[in-house]
C-alpha positions in Angstrom: 87.1 126.6 101.5 88.3 130.0 102.5 91.8 130.0 103.9 93.0 132.4 106.6 95.9 133.5 104.3 93.4 135.0 101.9 91.9 137.3 104.5 92.8 140.2 106.9 93.4 137.5 109.6 96.6 136.5 107.9 98.6 139.3 109.5 97.3 138.6 113.0 97.9 134.8 112.5 101.5 135.5 111.3 102.1 137.7 114.5 100.6 134.8 116.6 97.9 137.1 118.0 94.9 134.8 117.5 94.6 132.8 120.7 92.3 130.2 122.4 90.0 129.8 119.4 86.5 128.5 119.8 86.2 128.9 116.1 88.9 129.7 113.6 87.9 128.8 110.1 85.4 129.4 107.2 81.9 130.3 108.2 78.7 129.2 106.5 78.9 132.3 104.1 81.0 131.6 101.0 84.3 133.4 101.0 84.1 134.4 104.6 86.5 133.5 107.4 85.5 133.8 111.1 87.2 133.8 114.4 86.0 133.6 118.0 88.7 133.6 120.7 91.3 136.0 122.2 93.5 138.7 120.5 96.9 139.3 121.9 97.4 143.1 122.2 100.8 143.3 123.9 103.4 140.6 124.1 105.7 140.0 127.1 109.4 140.3 126.4 110.8 137.0 125.2 114.0 135.6 126.6 115.8 133.0 124.5 113.2 130.5 123.3 110.9 130.5 126.3 107.2 131.0 125.5 105.5 133.6 127.7 101.8 134.4 127.6 100.9 137.9 126.3 100.9 140.7 128.8 97.6 142.0 127.5 94.7 140.4 125.5 91.3 141.4 124.5 88.8 138.6 125.2 85.6 137.2 123.6 86.6 138.4 120.1 84.0 137.7 117.3 85.3 138.8 113.9 84.9 138.1 110.2 86.9 138.9 107.1 86.2 138.2 103.4 88.7 136.5 101.1 90.6 138.9 99.0 89.8 141.9 101.1 92.6 143.5 103.1 90.3 144.8 106.0 87.9 143.4 108.5 84.1 144.0 107.9 83.2 143.3 111.6 85.3 143.0 114.8 83.9 142.9 118.3 85.8 142.3 121.6 85.9 142.8 125.3 88.7 144.9 127.0 89.3 145.3 130.7 89.9 149.0 130.4 88.8 151.7 127.9 92.5 152.6 127.7 93.2 149.3 125.9 91.3 150.7 122.9 94.6 152.4 122.1 96.3 149.0 121.8 93.5 147.6 119.8 93.7 150.5 117.3 97.5 150.0 117.0 97.4 146.2 116.6 94.6 146.4 113.9 96.1 149.4 112.1 95.8 149.0 108.4 93.3 146.1 108.9 90.3 148.2 109.6 88.2 150.2 107.1 86.3 153.5 107.5 83.1 151.6 106.6 83.7 148.6 108.8 81.8 148.0 112.1 84.0 147.6 115.2 82.6 147.1 118.7 84.6 147.4 121.9 83.0 146.4 125.2 85.0 148.1 128.0 84.7 146.9 131.6 85.3 150.4 133.1 82.9 152.8 131.3 79.6 153.9 132.9 76.9 151.3 132.4 74.6 154.0 130.9 77.1 155.3 128.4 77.6 154.4 124.7 80.2 156.1 122.7 81.7 156.4 119.2 85.4 157.0 119.2 87.3 157.8 116.0 91.0 156.9 115.9 93.0 157.4 112.7 89.8 157.7 110.6 88.3 154.5 112.0 85.1 154.5 114.0 84.8 152.3 117.1 81.5 151.7 119.0 82.5 151.6 122.7 79.9 150.1 125.0 79.8 149.1 128.7 79.7 145.5 129.8 79.0 144.1 133.2 78.6 140.4 134.1 77.6 139.5 130.6 79.4 138.2 127.5 80.1 140.1 124.2 78.0 137.5 122.3 74.9 138.1 124.5 75.4 141.9 124.5 75.6 141.9 120.7 72.5 139.8 120.4 70.7 142.4 122.5 72.1 145.3 120.7 71.2 143.9 117.3 67.8 142.5 118.4 68.6 139.0 117.5 66.6 136.2 119.2 68.8 133.6 120.8 66.2 130.9 119.8 66.7 131.8 116.1 70.3 130.8 116.4 70.0 127.6 118.3 70.2 125.2 115.4 73.1 127.0 113.7 76.8 125.9 113.8 79.3 128.2 115.5 80.2 129.5 112.0 76.5 130.2 111.3 76.2 132.1 114.6 79.2 134.2 113.8 77.6 135.0 110.4 74.3 136.0 112.0 76.0 138.3 114.5 78.4 139.8 111.9 75.7 140.4 109.3 73.6 142.3 111.9 76.7 144.2 113.0 77.6 145.2 109.4 74.0 146.5 109.0 74.1 148.4 112.3 73.6 152.1 111.8 72.8 153.6 115.2 74.8 156.6 116.4 76.0 157.2 119.9 77.7 160.2 121.6 81.0 161.0 119.8 83.9 161.5 122.0 87.7 161.6 121.5 89.9 158.8 122.9 91.4 161.4 125.3 88.0 162.3 126.6 87.2 158.6 127.1 90.4 158.3 129.2 89.2 161.2 131.4 85.7 159.8 132.0 86.5 156.0 132.3 86.2 154.5 135.7 88.8 152.5 137.8 89.8 149.1 136.4 87.9 146.4 138.3 89.3 143.1 139.3 89.0 141.0 136.2 88.1 137.9 138.1 85.4 139.4 140.2 81.9 138.4 139.1 83.2 137.5 135.6 81.1 135.0 133.7 83.2 132.0 132.9 
């Protein structure tokens, strides 16, 4: 059984950033640990010993890491604003590899746009999302049939998505983070038309 402490998740676990897990444990693939849940990007200031929810999270995270490897092979998540990619890059600094596959679904980029943004030598695929889920968007992007996954466990589904993500080799328009900030749209109300 792969333990979280043997993987790149250990740092995030230590920092108490892995929240609301639907799955947090070994997947079906030997030596791999998977996570589905939320990632805390920015913590609220703590006073004494009161516990406060994070100020900022990325939702619908799907990620995998291999035992004995210091970086993530695959990491996908939803953010309210393209701007939050800056926090993602900061939080995951040192845990991402130049050959890893990292997908950010931003709620305020044009629905017809798909970008690649490099930050500190790490490539992020930045895609639009509207009234859908990261999971469904990834299945579509990777041409995975939902029916093929029906009988799999949550860990098995994470494996299927991650394996397809790791093999993904399409290229999109390359832009800088600064350019993305210029072209992003206004931040929409996060509770309006959101799938539950």
